[in-house]
N, C-alpha and C positions, 0 to 999 in steps of 0.2 A: 884760649877757647877750650871748652870742655868737649869731649867726644861722647855722643849719645850711644848708648848700648843698643843691642838688638831688641831687648825687651821693651825699652822705652819707645823705640821706633814702632814696634808692633802694637803697643798700646795706643799710640797716637793714631795709627792707621785704623785700628778697630773702632776707636772713638769716632773718627770722621765717617767711617762706613755706617756706623749706627745712626749718626745724625742724618745722613743722606736717606737711609731707609725710613726713618721717622718722617722726614719731609715728604717722601713719596707716598707713604701711608696716609698722612694727613691730607695730601692733595686728592688721593683717590677717595677718601672718605667724604671730602667736600663735594667732589663730583657726584658721588652716589646720593648724597643728600639733596643736591640740586635736581638730579633726575627724578628722585622720589617726589619732590615737591611739584615738579612739572607734571608728572603722571597723575598725582593726586588732584592737581587743579584741572587737568584736562578731563578726568573722569566725571566730576560734577557738571562741567559744562556740557559734555556729551549727554549725560543723563538729563540735564535741563532741556537741551534741544530735543531729545526724544520725547520728553514729557510734553513740551509745547506742541510738537507735531501730533501727538496722540490727542491732546485737547482740541486742536483744530479739527482733526478728523471726527472727533465726537460731536463737536458743534455742528459740522456739516451734516452728519447723520441725523442729528436732532432736527435740523431745519428741514431736511428731506422728509422726515416722518411727519412734521407739522404740516408741510405742504400736502402730503398724501392724505392726511386726516382732513384738511380743509376741503380738498377735492372730493373726498368720500362723503363728507357731510354737506356738500353743496347741493342745492335742489336741482332736480332734473330740468326744470324750466330754465334755470340760470345757465346750465351747460348747453341748452338747446336754443340759446338766444339768437345765434346766427341763422340757423335754418328757419326759425319762426319769422324773423324779419324778412327773409327771402320769400317765404310763402305769402306773407302779407303784401309784399311788393308785387309779386306775380299776380295775385288776385286783383290788386288795384289796376294793373295794366289790362287784365282780362275785362274788367268792368268798362274801361274806356273803349276797348275794341268792340265790345258788344253794343255799346251806345252808338258808336259810329256805324255799325252794321244796321242798327235799327233806323238810322237816318238815311243812309245811302242805299240800303237794300242788299240782300245776299242771294246766293244761288238757290237756296232752298225756297225763299219767297218767290223768286222768279219762276221756278219749276211749278210750285203750287198754283200760282196765278195762271200759268199756261195750261195746266191740267184743268182748272176750273173753266177756262174758256172753251176747251175742247168738250168738256161735259155739257156745257150750256148749248153748244152747237148741236150736239147729238140729241139732246132732249127737247130742243125747241123745233117745232115744225115750221115749215116755210109759210104756212098760213097764219101764224101767230102775228099779233100786232107788233108794230115797231117798238113800242114801249117795252113789251115783254121780251123781245129779242135783244134789245139794248141792255136790259137788266140782266138777263141770263148769260149773255155773252161777255159783257164788259163790267157791269155793276158787281156781280158776284166775284169776278176775278180781282177787281180793285179792292173789294172788302177782304178777300183772302190775303192780298199783299199787305194791307193794313194790319190784319190780324197777326201775321208773322212778325212784322215790324214791332208791333206792340209787345209780343212775347220776348223778342230780343231786348227791348227797352226795359221791360220788367225785370228780366234776369240781370241786366247791367245795374239797375237801381238796387236790387237786393244785394248783389255782390259788393257794390260800393259801400252800402250801409253796414254790412257785416265787417268789412275791413276797418271802417271807422270805429265800430263798437268793440272790436277785438281786444284792445288794451284794457278795457274795463273788466274783462273776464280772465286776463292773464296775470302774470306776476306783478304785484304792486311795486311802484317806484321805478318802473322801466318805461319811459316815454316812447311813443312811436316816432319813427324817423319822419322829419318834415316832408320829404319828397313823397313818402307813401301817403301821407294825408292829402297832399296836393293832388296826386293822381287819383286817389279814391274820390275826392270831391269832384274832380272832372268827370269821372265815371257816373257819379250820382246825377250831376247836372245834365249830362247827355241822356241818361236814362229817363229823367223827368221830361225833357223836351221830346224825346222820341215817343214816350208813352202818350203824351198830350196830343201830338200830331196823329198818332195811330187812332186814338179815340175819335178825334175830329173827322178823320177820313172814313172810318168805319161807319160812323153815324151820318155820313154825307153832309156834315156841316162844313167840311172843307173839300173843295173840288168834287162836288156832287155830280150826279148824272145830269146831262143836259135835258131840257124839256123836249118832248117829242110832239107836243100839240101844235 
């Protein structure tokens, strides 16, 4: 067997050390390359995500602006559709109530009739004929009641007709609610009936004064 000298041993040791250092260097370089690729791939993804969020925000802002523009350009009658319908419904109900008052009587008609009776009693002497006393005390009071009933019926009729004719003067293409039409027609019918009865009573064609002869 040959004996290795110190130089040969040192040479071999240096060679092995150099090889190990090269391996470590190559491994580090590979890790650095992997990290660089990972960072390079993450940056485009983050940028793409940020771009997508910005596009979504821009779309939402554009939609909001379009909605605001539509509302700004919308006619005032379209925005007031709710209050207009409510007003028509209230007027229709008022028409029905006035028609009922014309048929059943109200406090103002009762007071007016009582006042007319009092005036007749004060202005008619005790020596007047029976026919004159009946007419002044009862006939005039009944005519006053019929007059006030006819006034209520006429107002009910006019209110119902106005409610029914209102859509013709409003925004086109917006039909009136069916219940408003029904109530308005009821008010018109009650107004016509009340007005007819009032005219018949005022002219003594209905429930006229009794004969005193």
